[in-house]
C-alpha positions in Angstrom: 11.1 112.2 70.5 12.5 112.4 74.1 15.1 115.1 74.7 18.4 113.5 75.7 19.4 114.5 79.2 22.6 116.6 79.3 24.9 117.4 82.2 25.2 121.0 83.1 28.4 122.2 81.4 28.9 125.6 83.0 28.3 127.1 86.5 28.1 130.6 87.8 31.2 131.5 89.9 32.5 134.4 91.9 36.2 134.3 92.6 38.3 136.9 94.3 39.9 138.2 97.4 39.2 141.1 99.8 40.2 142.9 102.9 39.0 140.1 105.2 42.0 137.8 104.5 44.2 139.7 102.0 46.3 142.5 103.4 47.0 145.7 101.5 50.2 144.3 99.9 48.4 141.3 98.5 45.4 143.4 97.4 47.8 145.7 95.6 49.3 142.8 93.7 45.8 141.7 92.5 44.5 145.2 91.7 43.4 145.9 88.1 43.7 149.2 86.3 41.2 150.0 83.5 43.4 148.7 80.7 44.0 145.4 82.6 40.3 145.0 83.2 39.7 145.4 79.5 42.4 142.9 78.6 40.9 140.4 81.0 37.5 140.8 79.6 38.7 140.4 76.0 40.6 137.2 76.8 37.6 135.8 78.7 35.4 136.5 75.7 37.9 134.8 73.4 37.8 131.8 75.6 34.0 131.6 75.6 33.6 132.7 79.3 30.4 134.8 79.2 28.8 136.5 81.0 31.9 138.0 82.6 32.4 140.9 85.0 35.4 142.1 86.9 35.5 144.6 89.8 38.7 146.0 91.4 38.6 148.5 94.3 40.9 149.3 97.2 39.2 146.6 99.3 38.6 143.7 96.8 39.3 142.3 93.3 36.6 139.8 92.1 35.7 138.1 88.8 32.1 136.8 88.2 31.3 134.6 85.3 30.0 131.3 83.8 32.7 128.7 83.5 33.2 125.0 83.4 35.7 125.2 86.2 36.5 128.1 88.6 40.2 127.8 87.8 39.4 129.4 84.4 38.4 132.6 86.2 41.3 132.4 88.7 43.8 132.0 85.7 42.3 135.1 84.1 42.8 137.1 87.3 46.4 135.9 87.8 47.4 136.5 84.2 46.3 140.1 84.3 47.5 141.1 87.7 50.8 140.8 89.6 49.4 138.1 91.9 50.2 134.4 91.7 48.0 131.3 92.0 49.8 130.3 95.2 48.9 133.7 96.8 45.3 133.3 95.6 45.0 129.9 97.2 46.1 131.3 100.5 43.7 134.3 100.7 41.2 133.9 97.8 37.7 132.5 97.8 35.5 130.7 95.3 31.7 130.8 95.4 29.4 128.8 93.1 25.8 129.2 92.0 23.6 130.2 95.0 26.7 131.2 97.1 28.0 133.4 94.3 24.6 135.0 93.8 24.3 135.8 97.6 27.9 137.2 97.5 27.0 139.6 94.7 24.0 140.8 96.7 26.1 141.5 99.8 28.8 143.3 97.7 26.3 145.5 95.8 24.5 146.4 99.0 27.5 147.4 101.1 27.1 144.6 103.6 30.5 143.1 102.5 32.2 146.5 102.6 35.2 147.1 104.9 33.2 149.9 106.5 29.6 148.7 107.0 27.1 150.7 104.9 29.8 152.3 102.7 27.8 152.3 99.4 30.7 153.6 97.2 31.0 150.0 96.0 27.6 150.4 94.3 28.9 153.0 91.9 32.0 150.8 91.2 29.8 147.8 90.6 27.7 149.8 88.1 30.8 150.9 86.2 32.1 147.3 86.0 28.7 146.2 84.6 28.8 149.0 82.0 32.3 147.9 80.9 31.2 144.3 80.5 28.1 145.3 78.6 30.3 147.3 76.3 32.2 144.1 75.4 29.0 142.1 74.9 29.6 140.1 78.1 26.3 140.6 79.8 23.3 138.3 79.1 19.7 138.3 80.4 20.7 136.2 83.4 23.3 138.6 84.6 21.3 141.7 83.8 18.5 140.4 85.9 20.9 139.6 88.7 22.5 143.0 88.5 19.1 144.8 88.6 17.9 142.6 91.5 21.1 143.5 93.5 20.7 147.2 92.8 17.0 147.0 93.8 18.1 145.4 97.1 20.6 148.2 97.5 17.9 150.8 97.1 15.5 149.1 99.5 18.2 148.8 102.2 19.0 152.5 101.8 15.3 153.4 102.1 14.0 150.8 104.6 16.9 150.7 107.0 19.4 153.2 108.6 22.4 151.2 107.7 23.9 154.1 105.7 23.0 156.7 108.3 25.8 159.1 109.2 28.7 160.0 106.9 30.9 157.0 107.5 33.2 155.9 104.6 37.0 155.5 104.1 37.1 159.1 103.0 35.2 160.2 106.1 37.5 158.0 108.3 40.5 159.8 106.8 39.1 163.2 107.6 38.0 162.0 111.0 41.5 160.8 111.7 43.1 164.1 110.5 40.7 166.3 112.5 41.4 164.3 115.7 45.2 164.3 115.0 45.8 167.8 113.8 45.0 170.8 115.9 44.0 174.1 114.2 43.4 172.4 110.9 42.5 175.6 109.2 46.1 176.9 109.7 47.7 173.8 108.2 48.7 173.1 104.6 47.4 170.0 102.9 48.9 168.5 99.7 46.9 166.0 97.6 49.2 164.0 95.4 47.3 162.0 92.8 43.6 162.4 92.1 42.3 158.9 92.8 38.7 158.7 93.9 39.4 158.2 97.6 41.9 161.1 97.5 39.3 163.4 95.9 36.6 162.4 98.3 38.9 163.0 101.3 40.0 166.3 99.8 36.4 167.4 99.4 35.6 166.6 103.0 38.8 168.4 104.1 37.9 171.5 102.2 34.8 171.9 104.4 37.1 172.1 107.5 40.0 174.1 106.3 40.8 177.2 104.2 40.8 176.4 100.4 43.9 178.4 99.8 45.7 175.9 102.2 45.0 172.9 100.0 47.2 172.1 96.9 46.9 169.3 94.4 49.7 167.8 92.2 49.3 165.1 89.6 51.5 163.7 86.8 48.8 164.8 84.3 48.2 168.4 85.1 44.8 168.5 83.3 43.4 166.0 85.8 44.7 168.0 88.7 43.0 171.1 87.2 39.7 169.2 87.0 39.9 168.7 90.7 41.0 172.3 91.3 38.0 173.5 89.3 35.6 171.5 91.4 37.0 172.5 94.8 38.6 175.8 93.9 42.0 174.8 95.2 45.6 175.4 94.1 47.4 173.3 91.4 51.1 173.0 91.2 53.5 171.3 88.7 54.7 167.8 89.3 58.3 169.0 89.3 57.4 171.0 92.5 56.4 167.9 94.4 59.4 167.7 96.8 59.2 171.4 97.6 55.4 171.2 98.2 55.9 168.2 100.5 58.4 170.2 102.5 55.9 173.0 103.0 53.0 170.7 103.9 51.6 169.5 107.2 49.5 166.8 105.7 50.2 164.7 102.6 47.4 162.6 101.0 48.7 160.2 98.4 46.1 158.8 96.0 47.9 157.9 92.8 47.2 154.9 90.6 50.9 154.0 90.2 51.8 150.3 90.3 54.9 151.0 92.4 55.6 153.4 95.3 56.0 157.0 94.2 56.9 158.5 97.6 59.9 157.5 99.7 62.2 159.2 102.2 64.2 160.6 99.3 61.2 162.9 98.5 61.2 164.3 102.1 63.3 167.3 103.0 61.4 168.3 106.1 61.6 171.0 108.6 58.4 170.2 110.5 56.2 167.2 111.3 54.3 165.5 108.4 51.2 163.3 108.5 51.0 161.0 105.4 47.8 159.2 104.4 48.4 156.6 101.7 45.0 155.9 100.1 46.5 154.0 97.1 46.2 150.4 96.1 48.9 149.1 95.8 50.7 151.2 98.4 52.4 154.3 97.0 54.4 155.3 100.0 57.4 153.3 101.1 57.6 152.4 104.8 61.1 153.9 104.8 59.6 157.4 105.2 59.2 156.5 108.9 63.0 156.7 109.2 62.5 160.5 109.0 61.9 162.2 112.3 58.4 163.7 112.7 56.7 161.5 110.0 53.5 159.6 110.7 52.3 157.2 108.0 48.7 155.9 107.9 47.3 153.6 105.2 43.9 152.4 104.1 43.6 149.3 106.4 44.4 151.4 109.5 41.8 154.0 108.5 39.2 151.3 107.9 39.7 149.9 111.4 38.5 153.2 113.0 35.3 152.5 114.7 32.8 154.9 116.2 29.2 155.1 117.5 27.9 155.5 113.9 29.2 152.1 112.9 28.0 150.4 116.0 24.6 151.9 115.4 24.6 150.6 111.8 25.1 147.0 112.9 21.6 147.0 114.5 20.2 147.2 111.0 22.0 144.1 109.5 19.2 141.6 110.2 16.7 143.8 108.3 19.2 144.3 105.4 19.8 140.5 105.3 16.0 139.9 105.1 15.7 142.3 102.2 18.6 140.5 100.4 16.8 137.2 101.1 13.6 138.4 99.5 15.2 139.9 96.4 17.4 136.8 96.0 14.4 134.5 96.1 12.6 136.6 93.5 15.7 136.3 91.3 16.0 132.5 91.8 12.2 132.1 91.1 12.8 133.9 87.8 15.9 131.7 87.0 14.0 128.5 87.7 11.0 129.6 85.7 13.3 130.1 82.7 14.6 126.5 83.2 11.2 124.8 83.3 9.2 127.2 81.0 10.1 125.2 77.8 9.0 122.0 79.5 5.7 123.5 80.6 5.1 124.8 77.1 5.9 121.5 75.6 3.6 119.7 78.0 0.8 122.1 77.2 1.4 121.5 73.5 1.3 117.7 74.1 -2.0 117.9 76.1 -3.5 120.1 73.4 -2.7 117.5 70.8 -4.3 114.8 73.0 -7.4 117.0 73.5 -7.7 117.6 69.8 -7.4 113.9 69.1 -10.1 113.0 71.7 -12.5 115.7 70.4 -12.1 114.4 66.9 -12.7 110.8 68.1 -15.8 111.6 70.2 -17.3 114.0 67.5 -17.6 110.9 65.3 -19.0 108.6 68.0 -21.5 110.9 69.7 -24.5 112.3 68.0 -25.2 115.0 70.6 -21.6 116.0 71.0 -21.2 119.6 72.3 -17.8 120.5 71.1 -17.8 124.1 72.5 -18.5 122.8 76.0 -16.0 120.0 75.9 -13.4 122.4 74.5 -14.0 124.8 77.4 -13.8 122.1 80.0 -10.7 120.4 78.6 -8.9 123.7 78.2 -9.5 124.5 81.9 -8.2 121.0 82.8 -5.0 121.5 80.8 -4.5 124.9 82.4 -4.9 123.4 85.9 -2.6 120.4 85.1 0.2 122.6 83.7 -0.1 125.0 86.7 0.3 122.1 89.1 3.5 121.0 87.3 4.8 124.6 87.2 4.2 124.8 91.0 6.0 121.6 91.5 9.0 122.7 89.5 9.2 125.9 91.4 9.5 124.0 94.7 12.1 121.6 93.3 15.1 123.9 93.4 17.6 121.2 94.2 16.0 118.4 92.0 14.6 120.5 89.2 16.6 118.8 86.4 15.5 115.3 87.6 11.8 116.4 87.7 12.0 118.0 84.3 13.6 114.9 82.8 10.9 112.6 84.3 8.0 114.7 82.9 9.7 115.0 79.5 10.2 111.2 79.4 6.7 110.3 80.6 4.9 112.6 78.1 7.5 112.1 75.4 8.1 115.8 75.0 10.1 117.5 72.4 11.9 120.6 73.8 13.0 123.4 71.6 16.8 123.8 72.1 16.6 127.6 72.0 13.4 127.9 74.1 
C-alpha cells in the first residue's frame, strides 16, 4: 500500500517586534505581564497551536509556535496585549521555518540583543521555556531546538570574548549615572519598583555609593524588603514616595505598572533630580521635564551608549555566527533524520522481505545452497543500500518530501503514521 502524499499543514513561525523598529512606546503596548503570558498560552493550546512559547522583555515581545498561518500567532499577541494588528504590521516581523530557527539562535545567544553580548535574555528565554513546558506546550522538536540554542550560547561564551566586560543595560545605567553625578557616595538614590533591571542597576550602584544612601519603595512592601535584605538598603512605605523623591538626587523607576506612575505632580523638588525610567511600558510621564532641574533618561537612550567594550565585542561576531551555523546544522540534521527515518525503516523492512523470499526460493532450487553466507552478504547489501538512501535524504533539505514520496512509491512502502 502506497502512503498518500499529504501537504504540510503547519509551519514553525517566529512573530514579534523588537527595539530595532519598535520604539519604547510601541514595545510598551505589546509587552506581556506573567498573567497575560499564561492567558496567551492557554488560548493557543485551546486552538491547537503547539508547541508554543512567548517571550516578553524590555527590548522585545515574540511568539514562537507551529501554526497553519502566522496570523494565528499575531492574533494571539494582539488579543493579549495593548497593541493592534495595524501597529504590528508597521514594526513587526514574521520568520518561517529556517529563518525562525536562526532567529531563535540569535536571540538565545545575545547576538540580537540591544546591547551586543548582553546574555540576560538567556535567563528570560529559559523562564519562558519552563512556563510553556508547564502548560504542556513543548514537544521533542522544540526541546531539541531550545537545547541546541542554549548549547550555542555556552559555546559563544566559552569560545569568544563577545561577553567580555560588564556591559548590559544595567551597567549602562550605572555608567551614565557615574559620569553624570559627581561625588556619587554623597548622593541619595531612590529605587521605585523592583523590576529586574532596577534591581540590577541598584546592585551595581551599591558598589559605588554608601548603602545608607539607597532607599527602595514598592507597592508591595514584602518585595521591597526582599531587595533590602539582599543589598542591605533602606525600605520606605509607598505613602512616603513623594517625600522620598523630594529628598533624592537620583530616582530609578522600575515598576511593572501598565500606565505611568510618576508625573510632575509627584515632584516637589528643591534640588536637581536625575530620573532613569527602566520600565516597559514607560512609567514616567514626559511632563516631569516641565520641572526645573529634572533630567529624564529612558531605556532606549541608555542602550545607545557605546564604549570601547562594545566595539571590542563586535570583532567576535563572525566566530559567534560560525558557532550558530554549526549548532543550527546539527539541529536541522536531527530534524531531517526524523522526517526520513520512517521511510528508511520501511525500506529496510521491504528489502528484508525481498531477501527472505529470495532465500526461500533459492534454497529449494540449489542443492549446495549456503544460507548463512547468503544471509550475511544480503544483509550487508541491504545496510549499504539503506545507508545510501539516508545519505541522499540528508542532502535533500529542500526536496526531501519529493524524494521520500518517490522512494515510497517505487518500493510500495507502508509508513507507520506515528513513526
